[in-house]
N, C-alpha and C positions, 0 to 999 in steps of 0.2 A: 240677182243679177242676170236676166235672160230668163227664158222658159221655152216648154215645149207643149203645143198644143195640135189637135188635130191627128190625121191617121199618117201623117209623114214621120220619119223616121229620124231623128237626128245622126249624125255620123261624123265620126272624126277626122279632122283634116290639120293639114299644116298652117300655121299661121306665121307671115314674116311682117314685122312694122318695121318701119324705118323712118324716124322723127327727128328732124333738126333740133338742138339745143339753143333756140333763138327765140326772141319776143315775138317774132313771126317768121314762120319756117314751114316746110314742107313736110307733110306727115304722107308717106306711102304705106301702102300694106297690101300683103294677096292672101288668099285661102286656099289657092291651088298650089298641088306638088310640084316641083322642079320640072322644068323642060320648056322645050320652044313654045308653047302655046300658054303658059303661066301668065295671068292677067293682072296688072298691078293697078290699085285704085289710087290716084293722088288726092291731095286736099290741100291747102293752104290754112295753117292753122294761128291765129293769134292766142299766145297764153298768157295765162293770167298771170301777172308780175307779182301781185299781193301774194299769191298761192307757191309761184317759184321762189320768190324771196324767202317765206319761208322755212326752206329746205335748209336742213345743218351740214349738208355734205353732198357732194357730186352725185354718189349713187342713188340719195334720198331723190333728189332734181330727177335724175333719171328713170326712178319709178315711179314719180309724178307725171311725167311728161308719157310714160305709157299709159298709165293708167286714163289720162285723160285722152288719148289716142284709142284705146279701146270704148270706152263711151262713145267717141265719134264714129267708130265702126258699129258700134251696135244702132246707131239711127238708121243703117240702112240693112242690117243684119241683125234685128232685135234678139231673135234666140240665140245669139253667141255667147259661149262660155268657155273664157280662157283659163287655162292653169299651166304650170310648171314653166313659165318663160326663162330663157337663158337673156341676158342682156350684156352687151359689148357695147364700147364706142368705137365710132372710126370718122374718119373727115368726110363730110357731106359734100354735096355738088356746089354750095356756094362758099366753099371754106371755112363753115361753121361746123361745130363739133354736129356729130348725129350719134344716136342711140339706133341700135339694131336690136330688137327683139324676136326670139323665134321659140318656137314650141309648138303645141299641139289647142286647136280648139273644137268644141262641139256645137256644131250649127244644123238648120235645117239647109238643107241642100238647096233648095228653091228660093231663098231668101238672097244666097249668093250667087243664084245662075239671074234672078232679077237685077241684082246690080251690074253683073256683068253684060245685061242687055242693055240698061241705062247708058253703059260706058260706049258701046258700039254705037248708038246713035250719035248721028252727026252734031245735032243740036243740045246734046247733053252739056250740062254745066256741073260746075263742084269738082272738076277731078278729070283724069282721062286715063286711058289704059298706055301701058308702055310694056317692055318686056324687061325692065328691071335694071 
């Protein structure tokens, strides 16, 4: 689940993931510390109904949604290793239930910086930056 190569050293950063518990929902995440310059990346996800339908409890559904979100994040930040997340439910912006997962991640800082640079481009697709 991720790995580190080259001379760049991995760092520990806070991670916050917000994912809507809906068949198609918004997933937002940040790897920045709290503050006015915190960058959020947003992605519209379609959840696999067959996988979600196999969940035996709301807690298991939440875990599956967060795991899927981490795999999505890994597309842009391949070195990310996430551990020790706490999960809590809340109402999302569209009235759907939303899971908020927060904890710590290790990653190569250059990968997150590259994601943020792509978000700053006006023609960037696949999400955008917001102040959360």
